[in-house]
N, C-alpha and C positions, 0 to 999 in steps of 0.2 A: 459824335454824329449820330443821327437817327438811323434806323434800319433802312428807311427809304433812301436816305442819302448814300448809305454804304452800298446798297444792292442795286438800286435802280438809276441813280443819277450818273454813274460811270464817270466820275471826276468833275462834273459840272455842279458847282455848289448851289446855284439858284436857278434851276431849270424852269421855274414859273415866274421869273422876273418879268415885270411889265404886264402880267396877267391879272384879271379881275375875277375873284371867286366869290360867289354868293352862297351862304350857308344859312339854313334855318335851324332852330333849336340850338343856337350857338352860345347860350349863356352858361352852360354847364355840361358835364358828362362828355359823351363822344363828340358832340358838336363843338364844344369849346376846345377839346384836345386836338381835334382835326384842324380847326382854325389856326391854332398855334403851329401845327405841323406845316400847313400850307404857307403860312407866313414865313416860316423858316426856309421854305423852298423858294421864296421870292414873291408870292402872290400878295396882292392887296385884297384883304378880306372884307366883304360886306356882310355884316352879321345881323340876322333877324332873330328876335326872341321877345317874349312878353315883358321881361323885367329889365329896366334900365340899369339897375345895380349889377345884375348878373352880366350883362353885356360889357359894362365898364371893367369888371374883373377879367373878362376874356381879353379886352383891349389892353389891359395892363400886362397880361401874360404875353400878348403879341408884341408889345413894345419892348419887353424884356429880351426877345430874341431878335430885335432890330427890325420888326415888321410894322405895318400900318394897317389900320382898320377904319371902316365907316360903320356906324351903328344905326340900325333901324329898329327901334323898339315898338312893336305892335303885335297884336294878337291875330294869328292866322285865321281864326274863326270869327271873332267879333268884328275884326277889321278886314274881312276878306277882300273887300273891294280894293284895298290898298295894294294887294298883290299884283293886280292887273297893271299897275303903273310902274312896278319895279323895273321890268326890262327896259322900257323906253327911258326911264329916269337914269338908269345906269349908262345907257348909250349916250344920253345927252351930257352926262357929267364926265364920264371916262372915255367915251368913244368906242366901248367894247364890253363884252361879257364873255369870259372864256370857260368858266366852271360853275356848275350848279350842283349843290349837295342838299337834298331834302332829308334832313335828319330829325326834324321835330316830330314828336310822336305823342299820342295820348292813349292811355290804357283803358280808362273807364273802370267801372266796378266789375270785378270778376263774379258773374252771376248767371243763373240760367237764362237762356235766350228769352223765355217767356217773361222774365222779370227786367229786361233791359228798359231803362227809362228813356223817354224822348230827349231829355237833357244830355244824358250820356251818349246817346246815338248821335246827336248833333255835334257834340264836341269831338268824339273819336272819329267819326266819318269826316267831319270838317277838317280836322288836323291831318289825318293820315291819307285820306283819299281826295277830298275836294281841293285841298291846298296843293296837292301834287298836280292835279289837273290845271289849276290856275297858274302854277309855276311853269308848267310846260307851255301854256298859251303865251305867257308874257316873255319867256326866255328863249323860245324856239328860234325866232329870227336872229338875234345876236349870236346865239350858240352855233347856228348853221354858218354864220358869216365868219366865225372865229377860225384862225388857221388850224387849231386843234381843240375844238370844243369838246368838253367832257361834262357828262351829267351822271350823277350817282344818287340812287334812292335807297335809303336804309330800310331793310325789311326784316322778316323773322321766319324761322323754321316752322312756326306755328301754322303757316299757310299750308304746308304739306302734311302737318301732323295735328289735325283738329283735336281739341281736348275740351272736355266738359268745363263750362263756365268761361271759356275764352272766346266765345262765339263772336262777340262784337269786335274785339281787337283783331282776331284772325280774319274776319270778313272784310274789315277795312283794309288790311294789308294785302289780302288776296285781290281785292279790286284795284289797289294801287299797282300791284305786280302786273296785272293784265293790261292796265293802261300803259305802263312803262314799256312792257315788252312790245306792245302794238306800236308805240311811238318809235321804238328802236328799229322795227322793221321798216317804218316809213322813212327813216333817215339813213338807212344802211348804205346808200350810195353817196353819202356826203362824208366830210371829214369828222363829223360829230360822232362820238362814241358814248353810248348810253348803257349803263349797267345797274344792277341791283347789288346791294352789299348786305350780307347777313353777318352781324358781329357775334352771333351766338350768345353765350352767357357773359354778361359784363356788369360790373358793379356800378349801376346807374340808379338814379332816383326812382325810375320806373321799375327796375328790378327789385328794389327794396320794397316798393309798394305791393308788388306781386308776391314776393317771397320774404316777408318781414322777419322770419327767424333765421335767415341765411347769413353766414359770416361773410361780409363783403371782401375780406382779405383772402378768402379761399378761391376767389374767381378772378378772371381777367379784369384789369382796370382800363378806363378810357384811354389812358396814355399808351397802353399796350396795343390797342386796336387802331389808333389814329394813323400810324404809318401805313398800314395796309389799305385803309380807306383813301388816304392821300395819294397812294401809288396809282389808284385808278384814274387820277386826274392828270397824270404826267403826259406830256406830248408824245412820249414813246409808247404809251399804252395802246395795245391793239385789240384787247378784248371788247366785244360788243354784244349786247343783248343777252348777257350772261348774269347768273346769280353767283356772286363770289362769296364763298363762306370763309370767314376768318378762322384760322387754325393757330391758336396760340402755342 
């Protein structure tokens, strides 16, 4: 059993049975590992990512643990208008939406602020911030209506610790954090729980892009982080408006 099942489920093998979970960036890394964890806990996972092939690999892993998934291959930036229809479409198909995890992220080039290109700006802001706003817009109604709605947005400690050449990435995540924390205050008197999750240092493709000389086996793996992220989606979770730091 996973750490979530052992520690948080308290004897209930599938606490998310019957629930619908929407995850972005689900074709690899933390998103894929978390989708498998949620499926193990009983959720039907709706997966968004740019690559059909990557989503199919996640689907295979979900099926291997006895779960089911629906695949939505599209680009959160180039096909941004499609995000607006996700909430209503899920309600029409499944009658509900219980969980939202915005894990998709873009790093862009690590460069001086004065050298940030419009192309990188549009991609990073579009993925990390604008997509978060659109997801909140489309998912707010069904998540409020859910018996135990849960929303988690993956962030970074770079927001609190600015560093040379990381300006674009840090600014996009800072904007996302402000948006999410504001939304959390707006829904605090509902059953919906909204939190931020900082996975710290994890062996992902983005981490390899930023730190190409680092040994990926020396740091946490996506499978190590997934149970902690999935735990924020459990019906028993009471934290709200917090930034939860993963401690491996």
